[in-house]
N, C-alpha and C positions, 0 to 999 in steps of 0.2 A: 686728394679729395675723395671723400667717401660718398658712396651713393647707396640709398636704401633700395634694395631689390628683394623681391620675394625669394624665399628659400627654394633652392632647386632640388628636384627629387634626386635621390641617390639610386644607384643601381642602374641597370640597363633600361633605358627608356623610361624610367620611373621618376617619381618626384617624392620628396620627403614630406611625411604627414606632420601636421602640427601636433605637438605633444598633448595639448589640451583636448584636442578632438579625440585622441586615442583613449585618454582617461575617461571621457564622457561615454564613449561606446562601451568600454569595459563595465562601467557602472550600470549601463542599461542592460547588458547581458546578465549581470549578476542579479539585477532586480527581477528580470524575467524568470530566471531559474528559481529565485526565492518564491515568486508568486506561484510558479508551477508546483514547487514542493508544498506550498501552503494549500494549493487547490487539491493536490493528491491527498494530503493529510486531512483536509476537510471532508473530501469524499469518503475516505476510509473511516473517519469519525462518524459520518452520517450512516454509512453501512453498518458500523458497529452498533450505533445507537438504534438504528432500525431493527437490527438483529435482536438486540436486547428487548426492544419493544415488542417485536413479533413473538419472541420467546415468552415474554410475559403474557402476551395475548393468547399464546397457545395453551397456557396452563388451565384456563377455564375449559377448553375443549378436552384436555386430558381428564380433567375432573368430571366432565360430562360423561365421558366413556366409563369411568369407574363407577359413577352413580348409576348409570344404566345397567351395568353388570350386576351391581348390588341389588337393583330392583328385580332383575331377572331371577337372581338367586332367591329373593324373598317370595316371588310368585311361585317358584318351584316348591319351596318349603310350605307355602300355604296349601298348595294342591295335595301334598303328602299329608298334611295335618287333616284336611277334609276327608281324605281317604280313610283315615283312622279315627274319624268322628271327634277330632279335637278342634271344636269350632272356635273357641276363644283364641286359641293359638293361631288358627288360620286367619282370623280377623286381625290379630296383631301383625302378622307377616304382611298382610295386604296393606295395612296402614303404613308400615315401614316402606313398602314398595312405592306407595304414593308419594311419600316424602322424598325418596331417592329420585323418582321420575321428575317431580317438580324441580328438584335441584338440577337434574340433568338438563331439563329444558331451559332453566335460567342460565346455566353456564353456556350451553350451545347457542342460545339466542342473544347473548350479550355482545358487547363491543368487540371482543376478541373474535367471536364467530363472524360478525359482520365484516370485519377487516379481512380475515382470511378468506371469506366467501368471494371476494372480488379479485383475489390474486389468481392469476392464470394457473391452471393445473390443480393447485391445492383447493381452489374454490369448489370444485366438483365433489371432493371428499367431504367438505364441510356440509354441503347440501345433502349428501347421502346420509351423513351422520344425523342430521336434523330429522330427516324422514324416518330413520330407524327409531329415533327417540319418540317421535310423534306416534308411530305405530305402537311402541311400548306403552305410551300414555293411554291409547285407546284400549289396549289389552288389559291394562290395570283397571280401567273403568269397568270392563267386563268382569274382572275378578271381584271388584267391589260389589257389583250386583249379584254375583254368584254367592258370596258369603252371606248376603242378605236372604237369598232364596233358599239356600241349602238347609238351614236349621228348620225351616217351615215344613219341608217335605221329606227330610232324611234324618237318619240318626235316632238315637234314643230319646231325644228331647223334641222330636217333631210333634207339632200340635195341629196339623192340618186335619187329621182324622181322629175322632173320638168315638170309639165303638163303631156304630153304623151311621155316624153323623159326620159329614164333611163341612168344615167351617167355610162358608161361601165367601165371607169377607177376606179371609186369608188366601183362599184360592184365587180370588180376583186380584189380590195384591201380587201373588206369584205370576199371574198372567201379565199384569202390567209391567212388572220388573223384567220378565222374560222378553216381552216385546221391546223393551228399552235396550236390550243387548244388541239387537240387529244393527242399528246405525253405527255403533262402536266397531263392530266387526267389519262392516262395509268400509268405514273410514280407515281402519287399520290396513286392510288389503290395499286400498287406494294409496296410502302412504308408502307401503312397501313396493307397489308397482312403480313408484317414482324413483326408487333407488337404482342408479345407473351402474355403479361399481366399476367405472373405467379408469379411475385415477391410478397412475403408476404406484407401485409398492403396496399401497393399502387397498387397492381395488379388489383383490381376491378375498381379503378379509371381509370387506363390506358385502360382496356377493354371497359369501358363505353365511353371513349373518342374515341376509335377506332370505336365502333358501331355507335356513333353519326355521325362521319365523313363519314363512309361507307353508312349510311342511306341517306346522302345528295349526295355523289359523285356517287354512283352506278346508281341510276336512271338518273343522269345528264349524265353519260357516255353512258348509253343506248340511251338516247335521242340524244346525239351527234352522235352516230354511225348511227342512223336512218336518221338524218337530214343532216349530212355533205355531203353524196353523192349527195343528191338533190341540196344542195346549190352549189356544184361544177358544177352542170348541168345548173345553171341559166344563165350564160353568153351566152351559146349556144342557150337556149330557147328564148332569146330575141334578137337573130340575130347577135351575136358577130362573128359567123363563117359563116354567110350567112343568107338570109331572111328566116323567119319562118312564116307560116300562120296557123291560128287556126279558127275553127268555134265556135262562141259564141252562145249558145242556151239558151233562157229564158224558163224555165219550169213552166207550170201552173198547180197547184195542183187541180184545179176544174175539170180536165179531166185526170183521172189517167191512167197510164200504170204500168205494173209490176215493171218497173224501177223507177217510181215516176211520177211527173207531166209531162203532155204531152209537147213535144217540139213544140211550136207554133209560136215563134218569133226568128229571127236569124240575125246575121251579121257576117262578116269576120273581123278578127283582125290580122294584119300583123306587124311583128317586123323586122326591118332592122337596124343594128348597134345601137340597143337600142331604136329606135324611133318607136312608135306604131301608126298605121293608121287604120281607121275603114272603112269598106264598108257601103253601104246603108242598112237600115233595111228591112228585108224580112219577110212577114207574110204568112199565109196559102193561101190567095188568090193569092199571087205572085207565090207560088209554083204550085198551081193548074192551073195557066195560062200556065204552061209548060207541062201540062198533068195531068189527074186525078191520074194516076199511073205511076210508073217508073219501069223499069226492070234492076236489077243489080244482080251480083253473090252474093248469101247469104254467110255469114260466115259459113265455114264448120262445121257441127255438131250442128248448131243453130236450134233447133226444133220450134222456134217461127217465123221462116221465111221459111215456107214449099214450097211456090210458089214464083217464081221470081217477077211477077208483084205485086207491093205493093205501097201504099201511103207512101211518105217520112215521114209524121207525124205518121205513124204506124210502123216505123222502130225500135222503142225503146221498143218493147214488152219484150225483155229479161231482167230479173232483174239484170244481170251482166252488168255493164256499159262498161267493156272492150269488150263486145260483142255488146251491143246496140250502143256504141260510134262509132265503126267501121261500123255497118250497117247504121247509120245516115250519116256518111261521104260519104259512097258509094252512098246512095240514093240522097243526096244533090248534089253530083258531077254529077249525071245523069241529074238532073233538071237544074243545072247551070254548064255546062262543062267548062273546061279551067283553073280551079284553083286546084292546088295541096295542100292538107291540111296535116299538120304535126300532128294535133290532134284536140281535141274538149274539150270545157269547158262549163259546164252547171251549172246554178244557178236558183233556184226557187224563188217564191215570199217571202217565209219565210227567205231564205238566204239573199235576197235583203233587207228585213226589218231589219235583224240583222246588215247589213252594215250601214243602215241609223241611227242606234243607235249611231254610231261613228261619222258619218259625219253631222248629222242633216237633216232637211227636204229639199225637193226640190219642185219647182213649175213646174207642167206639164200642158201644154195648155188645155188639155181636162178634167183634174181632179181637178185642183187647187193645193193647197199645200198637198203634200204627206209626211207623217212622218212614223217612225217605228211603231207607234201605229195604224195607220189607213191604211197602205199600203195593207195588205192582204184583209181586209174587203172591201176596196174601189175598188181594182183592180180585186179581185176574186169573191166578193159577189155582184157585181153590174150588172150582165149580163142582168137582166130584166129592167134596167133603161135606155136603149139606143134604139133609134128609128129604127136603121138599123144595119145590120151586118157590113156594110162598116164603120160606125162610131166606132163600137167596134174594128175593125181591126186597125183603126187609133190610138186608145188608146193602143193596143198591141205594135204598132210600137214605141211608146214613151218610152217603158220600156228599150230598148237597150241604147238609149242616156242617160237615167237616170243612168243606171249601169256604163256606161263609165265616166260620170261626177263624180259620187260619189266615184268611185274607184281611178281614176287618179288625182283628184284635191283635194286640201285642206290639203295635208300632211297626217300625221298619218299612213303612209304606213304599218308599222309593226303591228299596231292595226287592220288594215283592213285585212291583211293576216291572223292574228290570228282569226279574226271573221269568215272568210271563212273556215278556218281549223276547227273551232268549229261547223260551220254549216254542215260540211262534216260528223260529227258524226251522224246526223239525216238524211243523204243522201239528204241534201238541196243544196249541192255544190259537183260537181263531175268533174273529169278530165279523159281524155283518150289521150294517146300519141302513135303514131305508132312506135316510136323507143322503142323496148322492154326494153332496159336498163333504159330509162327515165320512162317508165310505171311502172317498178318494184319499182323504187325509190319513186314515188308518191303513189304506192300501199302500201309500207311499212309505209307511214305516214297516211294511212287510207283515202286517197283522191280519190281512184279509183272508189268508188261506188259499188264495188263487194260485194257479199254476204260473210258472215263469212265462213272461211275454216275449222271450228272446226270439229273434227272427232266424237264428242260426241253429247249429246242431243241438239236439235236445233228446233227453231220455226221461220218460215218465211211464213207469210200469206200476200198475196198481191192481190189487185183487179185491173181489167182492164176495162175501160169504153168501152161499146159496141154501145152506141146510140148517140155519139157525143154531149152528154148533158154536162152541167156544174154543174150537181147535186152532183158530188163528194164533192163539197163545204160543203154539209150538211151530208156527210156520217159519221156515228158513228159505230165503230167496236170493238167488244170484243172477245178475244180468251181465252178460259178456257182449260188448259192442266192438265190432270190427269196422273201421271207417277207412275207405279208400278215397282220399281227398284228391280232387282234380284241380288243374290249373285255372279253370274258370270259376272255382269256388264251390262247385257242386261236389257231392260225395255219394258213393255207393255204400250203404250201411247194412250190416247184418247183425241182428240181435239174437242171442241164444239165451233163453230164460229157463232157469232151473228152479222148480218149486218143490220143497221137501216138507213132509209132515212128520215131525219128530216127536209126536205125542207118544206117551207110554202105552203099552198094550191095554186093550179093553179087558177088564177082569170081572165084570158083573155076571151073575149066573144066567141072565137072560140074553138072547142074541142082541148084538149091537143094532140099534134101530136106524143107524146111519143119518140121524138128524137129532136136533135138540141138545139139551144140556149134557147128557152123559155120553154121547157118541164120541168115538175117536176118529171118525171119518172127517175129512175136510173136503167139502164140495165148494168149489170156488170158480169164479169167472175172472179171467185175466184180461185187463185192458191195457193195450200198448198205444200210448199217445205219441204221435210222430211230430217231427219238425214241420213248420209252416212250409207250404208248397212242396210236400213230399208225395212221391208217386209210389204206390204200393206194389211190391213184387210178390214173391212166393211166401206162403204161410204154412207151417207144419206143426202138428201136435204129435209129440213122441215119434218124430221122424216121418209121419204120414202126412201127405198133402191134405190141406184143409181149406175148404172154400169159404174163406172169411169175408164178411161184408165190411165195407169201409163206411164209417159213420162220420158225420160232420155236424156238430152242434152249431146253431145259428142264433145265439143269444146276444142281444144288443149290449154294447159296452163291455164285452168280454173278449179276451184274446183266444178265440175258439181254435181247437186243434182237431185234426182228423185222428181217428183211432180205430183199431180192430180189436176183436175179442175172441178168446178161446175159453174152453171150459174143461175142468178136470175134477175127478173124484179120487182122492188119495186116502188110503187106509194108513193107520199108524205105521211109520217106518218107510213109507213109499216116497218115491221121487218121480216127477214127470217133467217134460220139457216142452217148450214152445219156441219156434224159430220164426222170425219175421225179417224179411228183406225189403228194402225200399231205397229209392233215390231221393236224397235231399238236395234241392236245387240251390240252396244258399247255406251251406255249412260253414262257409268262410266269407269274410268281407274282402273283396278284391279291390286293392288300392292302386293297381297298375300292373303292367306286364311282369314285374319282378317282385311285387309286394302283395301280401295278403295277411289276414289275421283269422286264424281258426278259433271259433268260440264254441263252448259247450256248456249247457246248463243241465243239471240233474235235479229233479224234484223228489223228495222223500215221501214215503207213506209211514204213518206212525206205528209200525210193527213193534211188538215187544222185543224181537231180535231184529235190529235194523238190516235192511237190504245191503248186500255187498255188490260191488261192480268191478269189472275188469274192462278197461277201455284200451283198444289198440288202434292207433291212427297211423296210416301210411301216408307220408307226404307226397305231393306231386314230384315228378322227376326234376332234379336240380334245386329243389327248395329245401331250406334248412331254417331252424329257429334263428332269429336275429339276436337273441339274448338268452339269458338263463331260462330254463323251463320253470313253470310254476311249482310251488311246493307240492310234493307227492308224485310228480311226474318224473319219468325216467326216459332217457334217450335209448333208442334201439337202432339197429343198423339201417332200418328203412323209415323210421318215424319216432313215435313216442308212445309210452304206455302209462296208464294210471290204474292203480288198484287201491280200493279203499271201501270204507263203510259209509253208507248214505244216511247219516243221522240227521243232517241238516241239508238245506239246499246247497248244491255245489255250483260254482260258476267260474270258468277259466277262459282266458284269452291267451293265445300263443301267436305272436307276430312271426311271420315267415318271410324270407327273402330268397330270391333265386340268384345263385352265384354265377 
């Protein structure tokens, strides 16, 4: 008999599995492996597809970069075209730049950029790229305004000035377009400030692009902030809101004042609705015909005008033109009453020569052809070549029409204005306005003729002609400054000043009168203007102790400086010296126990032969420059030295650290 029993397991203690169950389990495992492979393949496929999609989405960003680079190239080409007066070409480049920038913004702001911007790490680079392109967009807007302004004021086709008439409508358009530049510059800087540049791999490139853009835009923004208020003032200055009258003074460097060349030739310049008219030329004889001296109220606090009776030609003794300009206007109005002046403009022979380099030569009845190369030597160095003072004064009178002709005629107005602004750096061109707001705007541009306001080390040595001679034409002057800088920022300073009269020998058959046109003697007063908060030490003339008085002007709204004076009389070929010692309390800006910055400003006087200087600075023990020395400076074993010509104002800062 058979009995149905369950299968017994085989093996030790085991039981035998049912064959059907084994087959089911095998199928389950195979199914799981298949699903796993399918899952892996699916994930790989997704990654591949996403990679392809992201690669496709990257293409617009790459295109945006190329478009931005093309726009930058176009803007550079546009600037070069403007520099060479190729206006149509510049406009074409700016239009191309606008097209490239718009394309760059479209690519960077599209779907690809949006997707990449939310991806970790990469998103920061996308945001940075967008900010750079936005800044480029604002820069292109500035260029678009620039190519609209430039043809109006610059180049051979400029239409702003016609003879002695300024087109007020065009001028106002220039003002409006210039004012519109500001917001674009502000936004461009703001966009660049948002560039982080921290993304791996591309971060350094983005930071470099930001630094390059800021290096260009930051000084441009600073220049704009300085110039825009003055440009806004121009319509009013040329009579848009009513007549404006200015005194034009021609300054002659052969007879020096502390302020520069003596004011010896004049005319009035009146603007009404943009039209300029000039009065007759006035010289020294014309002024003296109204009295040898005039009496007017001095500028309050002006130590250079101690007694009210004064010659008009002696009104500019103060080295601050904001003071001398007002004194000159008051004195001139006393000699020629009835005219109200809104300001004064002064230009010397060197400034006029610089103007001639742009306009070309001019024919003067008494001189013949005058060019930039022979103007100073012919007009300033020829006082012994004329038979009478009256003949010489007729020649002086020809300077004013020459300036008028060269400035207003022949176009190139922008170049002429730039020339005068460049001349102002050497105090060859100065302005003064009685409206304080306008005066500040011109002062911000360095056109006021005032001394440097620096609070730190300073050199200002000027001479004043005392014998009515023209011998300053041959004056040669050297200033040697030795500075012992202290750890507290103070300094012991010694100035050694050498004045030489290199005039040719006196050859007339009568004795040298020691004054006037024909003398070869130079009688001069030397003024040494010191740093703020300086304490005077010893003063010597030609090695002998001299009891010098310390003076301090107290004119409102002027950075007054203490000064001492000495006096010399030099025959042709002679040299004399003056030594001044003082302690400057703040020659350097102390930033901590181991850091300071030494600063030095030097103001020029408009001598025919510019002053030379030798500066020797000894650092405090343990201190050394923290970086390269400024151009022109050389390291020594104990400090640094500078030797050069003071044709323009010099300004240097040298950071120091203690090791």
